[in-house]
Phi, psi and omega in degrees: 000150181297331183293348178283353180231139171237014172224136178219156175275148182302142185292332174238086181293155176286123182257138178218168174305123180287156179301127173218193182298333178265331194246129169256149183237140185224151182231137179253102186284001174274311179265357185062034187265141173248127180252115177262108181254114181262128178056044176072018173101350181293325181272001174114148172244126183245122178247126182251137179285187184282351173229161187292334181290337185297139178287122179296160172255132174232129180208174178239152172235162170285142179281109182241020185110177182290144181275128171265332183203146179213131182213146168272159177284159191304328184261011174057028172267339180226132178255139179237132182230124176257126179247347183219172178273009183237351186204163174231133173267154186222142181215127179289141184235136186251006180107346180220325180227160182257138181274177180303154188276159167212151189225167181222132183259154176272176183297156191297143173076003178259154174235132189279125182265347177168179175215160183225143166269117184269337175219175179302326184241018181224131178240149180241128177266123177263113181248169176292348172252005170139213181237139180240123183253132179227153172263132177279128171243087182303321184296325179266358181049052178209172184236145172243131187287136175253306189197150180235138167241129183268141173187153177270130186223128178270321174201172180216154168235144190238135172246109178297326184296314185262001190041052177236136172247145181249119183262127183256129176229174179053044181047051171086359179275350170236127182235123187245113177280136183230126183258132179256134169230168187304123173072008180219163174226131180236134168281132171268157172315142185286156182283129185281113183241156180296133183306131179078356181275117177271152174233131174280156181300322182287348177264009177244128181234135175248122191210195176230132178236109178055057172065011174241122180313138183220150171245120188244121189240116179286129180240119176274100186273164180292140185115151186284337183225056186227024173299142180219159177248124179257122177261121176253119179263143181255094185292325182156175181305131175087354177246132186291144180276085187267161179290115182247342183217135174244127174258120183272107186278332184057026180215167171225161185131210178254135184234159168220152186242129169234167177238123174224117173066030181072010167270141182267124174256122177250106184270133181244125191286320187298314176276352177058052183214158178230145175254153183237132174235148174231115186284351179282341179292157187291319185056211173243135187243139174255015179106334180235322186240138180257130183259131182236153166243165183299142182292338180212159178303146184297139181221161176267169175297156169298136180310145184226143183229144174232160180256128180241154185288137178248182181290325177250311184220160178302142178255139174280128181241124177276119190287142174277124180283148177059032183298158175290351181267353182290143168228125189260146174227156180278149000273330191222033185257142175227130179242132167246104184296328184277342181258342180076042186229145175231116179251150163261144180267130179250143174279126167268088189291328176299310182298323182291313183301323172301333183275345181269115189284331180272117183299319181293316176300317181296318178302312177303318177299308181295327179303337182252012180259146182315308189248035187278342189295303185296332187281322180288322178301318183292321178300318180291324180289327180289324177291323185285330180278000177299149174307318178234085184301148178278082193305315185295320182288328175295316182301320175295320181298313177302316176302315175296319179293316189282333173295319177292315181304319179291320178299320182287324179294316179296319180295320181291320176300318183299317184297336178264355177279118178300136174269154176292153187310128172091339183284147186287146180282135178277130180283125182303155180295156167294133184253152170303158184284343188241129171237119181250114186259184186293325177293323177298319176296324188289307185290319186264341174243304190292317184291331178280331173291324178298316175296333174296339190057030176258089191290338183290312181293321178299311180306308193288324190285314177298317177298314186297314181298307180293328179293323181292315176309313182297316178289341170274359178075028179256122179292134175291146182276158188299322184294326176291317178299317182296313176303316179301314184288320178293328176300303180301328181289311183302331184260012177057030181270059180294328176298308173308315179295317180302314179295326177293318177292317179301322187269356175093358181298317168262112182287138175298137173203157177293315182300323174301319182291320177291322173302319184292323183290325182290340185266001181300337181284340174284323179197131181303332177298336181297314179304316183295324175289327172297312180295326177290328178294314176300319179304313178301327180273001183051042179263080188297310182306313178298320181297319179305306175315311185292313177305316179294323177292335174268007186067019173267061183302316190283328174293319180298319181301318186291325186292332178206094179271342191288318188258012188297148182255108182308315185297319178294321177288319180297316173304318185281333173291317185297318185292347181282335186074011185254114183292325182292320177293322180296312183304312185298322182287314178296315181298323178296317185286322184293328188253012174252116194305332183300322188246000187295318181297343186286339184285330174284330186269332186249106181295334184287351179278344185296327178304326185277338167294313188296321179297315180306312182304309189290330185283312190256316185290311180299325180290000000 
C-alpha cells in the first residue's frame, strides 16, 4: 500500500548516458547540471538540466587529458574544465559551440582541490593553501585576480544557495565557514566541534534549515547503535556556529543526508530505510542543545521503476533502492551514475502524517510544510470523528494552529502600520508556511460536523477551538459565535452558554443578542441571556423595544424615562388590554413636565386621551 511509504523518487528522472569505459559523469551542484563526457570531450559532451523537460546541451571539446571537474558559469556563458591540480581551462559558450580556450593557474606551490562559481563572472579556486578569487573577462579571454584567503585545507564542501564554503583543516577537526560576496571573501566564526574529533568529507553536509545555513556532521559514536547527526547553525557574522541540535539515529553504518521541505532525511544503506527529523519540534533540551528522534518509524522509499531499452522492445526495470552506486546532493537529489538516472526526492506528507501517532506533534510538523494545509484539516476532522476523540491532543493542536494564526495577524497589522519618516521598516518575523484561519475551520471542520448531526462533538470542538482563540487574544468571528450559540441552545446548555459569555469566550454584540432573542421560543432562558448581553452593551433602546414587545411596559419605562416616546409607550400599554397599566402610563406622561407639552403638539396622542376619558371618566 502507498501508505507504507512517505518518501518517493520523482516519477520522471533525468536520464543520461551511464558511466562506462568511454563516458565519465560529473554533477555541478550550483546549476544542477549532469555532464556526460565521452572520451575527454572529443566524442562529445551532453549536459542535462535539473528536470527532464530541460533542453540538453551538446558540444565537443579538444582532448587535453582526463577531466577532473567541469562546470558552467551561473549564466552558462563560460565553461570551466579542470584537468590538472594546478590550473583550470575556460571556454566561452554561445549556446551551441565553444570558443578558443584560455586558462588560469593557481599560485605557486598550491594544489587545486576544486573550484566553484561564486558569481556569474567570478570563480574561486579552492586550494590546499586557501582560496583564490578571480574575475572572468570573457570578451578579453582572460581572468583578473581579485583576492586570496590563506588557510590550510584538506577538503571543502560548497553550498551554492548561501554562497558559503566550509574549509576543513587538521584532518576535519577544524571547520572554517567562508562567505562569498561579489569581489570579496569573508571568514565566518569557526564551527565549534569536539576537541580531537575528526570529520570525513562524506560525513559533512552544508545546507539550509528554515532559511538558516547549517552544517550537519555525522558522528559515529562508540557502540553498535549510537550514530548521531550534530547540527551546527551559522547564525551570522560575529556569532559562533554552535551545535544546536543532535539527531539520534539508533543505528550504525553508512548514512547519507538530504533536506526536503526543511525536514532532514537520513538514509541508512544497510537497513535500506530512511529516518525523518524536524528541528522545529521541541525535542528534549539540555538548555543549549535539543535532542531529536525520528518523527515516524524508519521506512524505505516507495519502489521505483524506469524503462530500459531491450532487444525487441523497452523493458521495465525495478530500480535498486539505497544502491551502493547512489550519490546524494543537496538539497533533494539522488544520482545513480551506473544506471544513468537523476531523481528528486518527494515527500508524501499525507502518508507521513498518518504514521505519526501524536496528533499535536503531527500538527506542528504539518504547519511548517509547503502543502500542509489540506492534509492537516483532513487529519483534524478524522481525529474528531473517531468514536473516542483524543480531546487533550485536539486542544493542543488548536493552540499550535492559533499561535501561528496570531503571528500572521500581528505581521499583517505590522505591515500596514506606517513607519515614521526615516525610520527603518521592521521586517516581519518568519512565518509558518501554513495558516489556518477561522473561515478554514468553519468550512472544513464545523460545517462538516454540523452535517454529521452529532451536536455533542460539534459543541465540544467549537468550545475547544474558540477557547484557544480567546487565549491567543483573537476575537471569534460572528459565524462561529452564531454556530456555538445555536448548538448550545439546541442542547439546552444554558449554563455553559452563560459561562462562555461571562468569561468572554463568546463576545457580546447586538447581532448575537438578536440571535438569542430569536431562540427564545426554544427556551425562555435565551431571552434573558439576550437582555443581559444588551445591558452589558448599554443598549437601552434595544432593551426597551424587547420589554415593550413582551408587554413589560412599566419595566421599559423605568429603564429609560428621559428619552421615552409617549406614543410608543401608550400604544404598548393599550395593546396589553390592562386598564390599570394604561392609566398609569398616561398619568405619568400627562403629569410630567418634560412630556406634558407633547399632547398639544402631537395630535395623534389625543386618541389615547379620548380612550382614557371613555374608559375612566364615563365610568
